[in-house]
C-alpha positions in Angstrom: 0.0 0.0 0.0 1.3 3.4 -0.9 0.5 5.5 2.1 -1.4 8.8 1.5 -2.2 9.8 5.1 -1.6 8.5 8.6 -3.4 9.8 11.7 -1.7 11.0 14.8 -3.1 9.1 17.8 -2.6 8.3 21.5 -1.6 4.6 20.8 1.5 5.8 19.0 2.3 8.4 21.6 1.8 6.0 24.6 4.0 3.4 22.9 6.8 6.0 22.4 6.6 7.1 26.0 6.1 3.6 27.5 2.8 4.4 29.1 1.3 0.9 29.3 2.0 -0.3 32.9 0.5 -3.6 33.7 2.0 -4.7 37.1 0.4 -3.5 40.3 3.7 -3.4 42.2 5.2 -1.0 39.7 2.5 1.4 38.5 5.1 3.8 37.0 6.9 1.2 35.0 7.8 1.9 31.4 6.5 -0.9 29.2 5.1 -1.7 25.8 1.7 -2.9 24.8 2.5 -6.6 25.6 -0.7 -8.6 26.1 0.2 -11.6 24.0 3.2 -12.4 26.2 5.7 -11.6 23.4 7.4 -8.2 23.4 6.8 -7.4 19.7 7.7 -3.7 20.1 11.3 -4.1 19.0 13.6 -1.5 17.3 13.9 -0.2 14.8 10.2 0.3 14.4 8.1 2.5 12.1 5.0 3.8 14.0 1.7 4.9 12.5 -1.4 2.8 13.3 -4.1 4.6 11.3 -3.3 4.3 7.6 -5.1 5.4 4.4 -3.6 4.7 1.0 -3.7 2.9 -2.3 -2.8 -0.6 -3.3 0.1 -0.6 -5.7 1.3 -4.2 -5.5 -0.1 -7.6 -4.5 1.0 -11.0 -3.3 0.5 -14.2 -5.3 -2.9 -15.1 -3.8 -4.5 -11.7 -4.1 -6.8 -10.7 -7.0 -5.2 -8.2 -9.5 -8.5 -6.3 -9.3 -7.3 -4.9 -6.0 -4.5 -2.9 -7.6 -5.5 0.8 -7.5 -8.0 0.4 -4.7 -8.0 3.2 -2.2 -8.7 2.2 1.3 -8.2 2.1 5.1 -6.2 -0.3 7.2 -7.6 -2.4 10.0 -4.6 -2.0 12.2 -5.0 -5.2 14.2 -2.5 -8.0 14.1 -4.8 -10.9 14.7 -3.3 -14.0 16.4 -6.3 -16.3 15.8 -9.3 -16.8 13.5 -12.1 -15.9 16.0 -13.9 -13.0 14.5 -15.9 -12.2 17.6 -13.2 -11.8 20.2 -9.7 -10.3 20.4 -8.0 -11.0 23.7 -4.3 -10.8 22.6 -4.3 -7.7 20.4 -1.3 -6.2 18.7 -1.2 -3.6 15.9 0.7 -2.1 13.0 3.0 0.6 14.3 3.8 -1.5 17.3 4.2 -5.2 16.6 4.9 -4.6 12.9 5.9 -1.5 10.9 3.2 1.1 10.4 2.3 4.1 8.3 4.9 6.7 9.0 6.4 5.7 5.7 5.9 5.9 2.0 4.7 2.2 1.7 3.5 -0.5 4.1 2.9 -4.2 3.5 -0.2 -5.7 5.1 -2.5 -8.8 4.7 -5.1 -8.2 2.0 -7.9 -8.9 4.5 -6.7 -6.0 6.7 -7.0 -3.4 4.0 -10.6 -2.3 3.2 -11.6 -0.7 -0.1 -13.3 2.6 0.7 -14.4 4.2 -2.6 -16.3 7.0 -0.9 -15.2 10.1 -2.9 -16.5 12.6 -0.3 -13.7 11.6 2.1 -10.2 13.1 1.6 -7.2 10.9 2.4 -6.6 12.8 5.6 -10.3 12.5 6.6 -10.2 8.7 5.9 -7.1 8.3 8.0 -8.7 10.2 10.9 -11.5 7.5 10.9 -8.9 4.8 11.6 -9.1 2.0 14.1 -7.6 3.8 17.1 -10.7 5.9 17.5 -13.7 4.3 15.8 -12.9 0.7 16.5 -12.1 1.3 20.1 -15.4 3.3 20.5 -17.5 0.6 18.9 -16.0 -2.0 21.2 -16.8 0.2 24.2 -20.4 0.5 23.1 -20.7 -3.3 22.3 -19.1 -4.3 25.6 -21.7 -2.3 27.5 -24.6 -3.5 25.3 -25.6 0.1 24.3 -29.0 0.0 22.6 -31.7 2.3 21.3 -32.9 4.8 24.0 -29.9 4.3 26.3 -28.5 7.5 27.9 -24.7 7.3 27.4 -22.2 9.5 29.1 -19.1 10.1 27.0 -16.0 11.5 28.7 -13.2 13.0 26.7 -15.9 13.8 24.2 -13.9 16.2 22.0 -11.1 13.7 21.3 -10.9 11.1 18.6 -12.7 8.3 20.5 -15.2 10.7 22.0 -16.3 12.2 18.7 -16.6 8.7 17.3 -18.7 7.5 20.2 -21.1 10.4 19.8 -21.7 9.5 16.2 -22.1 5.8 16.8 -24.5 6.4 19.7 -26.8 8.2 17.3 -26.5 5.4 14.7 -27.5 2.9 17.4 -30.3 5.1 18.6 -28.7 5.9 22.0 -28.6 9.4 23.5 -25.0 10.7 24.1 -24.2 13.2 26.8 -20.8 14.8 26.3 -18.3 15.6 29.0 -15.9 18.3 27.7 -14.6 21.8 28.1 -17.4 24.2 27.2 -15.4 25.9 24.4 -16.2 22.6 22.4 -19.9 22.8 23.1 -21.2 24.0 19.8 -19.1 21.5 17.8 -20.2 18.6 20.0 -23.9 19.5 19.8 -23.6 19.7 16.0 -22.0 16.3 16.0 -25.0 14.8 17.9 -24.5 15.3 21.6 -27.7 15.8 23.6 -26.0 18.2 25.9 -22.4 19.1 26.9 -21.4 19.0 30.6 -18.4 21.0 31.8 -15.6 18.6 32.7 -13.7 21.2 34.8 -16.5 21.6 37.4 -15.7 18.3 39.1 -17.0 19.4 42.4 -20.6 19.7 41.0 -20.1 17.1 38.2 -22.7 14.5 39.4 -25.3 17.2 39.9 -24.6 18.8 36.5 -24.8 15.4 34.7 -28.2 14.5 36.4 -29.5 18.0 35.6 -28.8 17.3 31.9 -30.8 14.0 32.1 -33.6 15.5 34.2 -32.5 13.4 37.2 -32.7 10.1 35.4 -30.0 7.4 35.6 -27.2 7.4 33.0 -27.5 3.9 31.5 -23.9 3.4 30.4 -20.6 5.4 30.7 -17.8 5.5 28.2 -14.8 6.4 30.4 -11.5 7.6 29.0 -10.3 9.8 31.9 -10.3 7.6 35.0 -8.9 9.1 38.3 -11.5 10.8 40.5 -14.0 11.0 37.7 -14.8 7.3 37.5 -16.5 7.1 41.0 -18.6 10.1 40.0 -19.6 8.4 36.7 -20.7 5.3 38.6 -22.8 7.4 41.0 -24.7 8.8 38.0 -25.8 5.3 37.0 -27.2 4.2 40.4 -29.5 7.1 41.3 -32.7 5.1 41.2 -32.2 1.4 40.5 -36.0 0.8 40.4 -36.0 2.7 37.1 -33.3 0.7 35.4 -33.9 -2.0 32.8 -30.3 -3.3 32.6 -27.3 -3.3 34.9 -25.2 -0.1 35.3 -22.4 -0.5 32.7 -18.9 1.2 32.5 -16.6 0.7 29.6 -13.1 2.2 30.2 -10.5 2.7 27.5 -8.1 5.2 29.1 -7.0 7.2 32.1 -6.0 10.6 30.9 -6.8 12.1 34.3 -5.1 9.5 36.5 -4.2 5.8 36.1 -5.3 5.0 39.7 -8.9 5.2 41.1 -10.0 4.3 44.6 -13.3 2.4 44.4 -15.6 1.3 47.2 -16.1 -2.3 46.0 -19.2 -2.8 48.0 -20.8 -0.2 45.9 -19.8 -2.1 42.8 -21.2 -5.5 43.8 -24.3 -4.3 45.7 -25.4 -2.1 42.8 -24.1 -4.8 40.3 -22.0 -2.4 38.3 -20.4 -4.0 35.3 -16.9 -2.7 34.4 -15.5 -3.5 31.0 -11.9 -2.9 30.1 -11.5 -2.2 26.3 -8.5 -1.9 24.1 -9.1 -3.4 20.6 -12.1 -4.5 18.7 -12.9 -7.6 16.7 -12.9 -8.5 13.0 -16.7 -8.4 12.9 -16.8 -5.0 14.5 -14.3 -3.7 12.0 -16.5 -5.0 9.1 -19.5 -3.1 10.5 -17.4 0.1 10.9 -16.1 -0.1 7.3 -19.6 -0.5 6.0 -20.7 2.7 7.9 -17.7 4.6 6.5 -18.4 3.4 3.0 -22.0 4.5 3.3 -21.2 7.9 4.7 -22.9 7.3 8.1 -19.8 8.4 10.0 -18.3 11.9 9.6 -14.6 12.6 10.2 -13.6 15.2 12.7 -10.3 16.5 11.2 -8.3 19.3 13.0 -5.6 19.7 10.4 -3.2 17.9 8.0 0.6 18.2 8.2 3.6 16.9 6.4 5.2 13.9 8.1 8.3 16.0 8.7 6.2 18.2 11.0 
């Protein structure tokens, strides 16, 4: 694939900075994304997980019809054939060379033809797997459905803007947690309302005011720290009015990697907590269909030369 655009994302940054600690006795350790048990992040390594480009050469078993196709990379390095689960994820730009380059070699099944002419190459790259696939996995893990009130933290970021759009596709109602200078853009994107993330002292009250006092059904958490307990509290206001368990999907900890939780609150209120990193093959297929059909809109801040 001749690379035409590559998105800048947190997965690349965190890998560079070693921000994937996994051992309780050393929470500040510098490690790589090493879930499979094999440290695949070896050097030299070309980063760049979200890749858009054009097929210019093929392997022996690939149809020649694919040459010239413009598309988007599913960045997962799959270690088994199960299309509904992905428990040992790795990805291009980490376990294998990625898109900060002129060309990249990938399995044909990982590169999806996206002929949608309304999307520029940079816009297509911005809809890559680090944001949209992660967001879709968060929603699926928490069984988000039509009518659910969903709180989205970090709403103005890549995953957050993807979540807002996908909530609307699913018929759910997204409430955005963000700085208020992003309010107009997030409302335009589909948020029901925007709650000020900076007012943490009154955050629970402000969230419940936005929902007219009703429970949040599911939380998509990317900030962690002191926020997470507040998020949980917004889901357990009146358990008699719930039709499903309180559900928390967490994909990051931009506020703090450590949260003190009263576990009796978790088990007595039967709160489900879902850790999310990468999605599945079947989820990717659904996302690519939405992108082809124009159901998802890219949120692009700007485009830069790789040298910048």
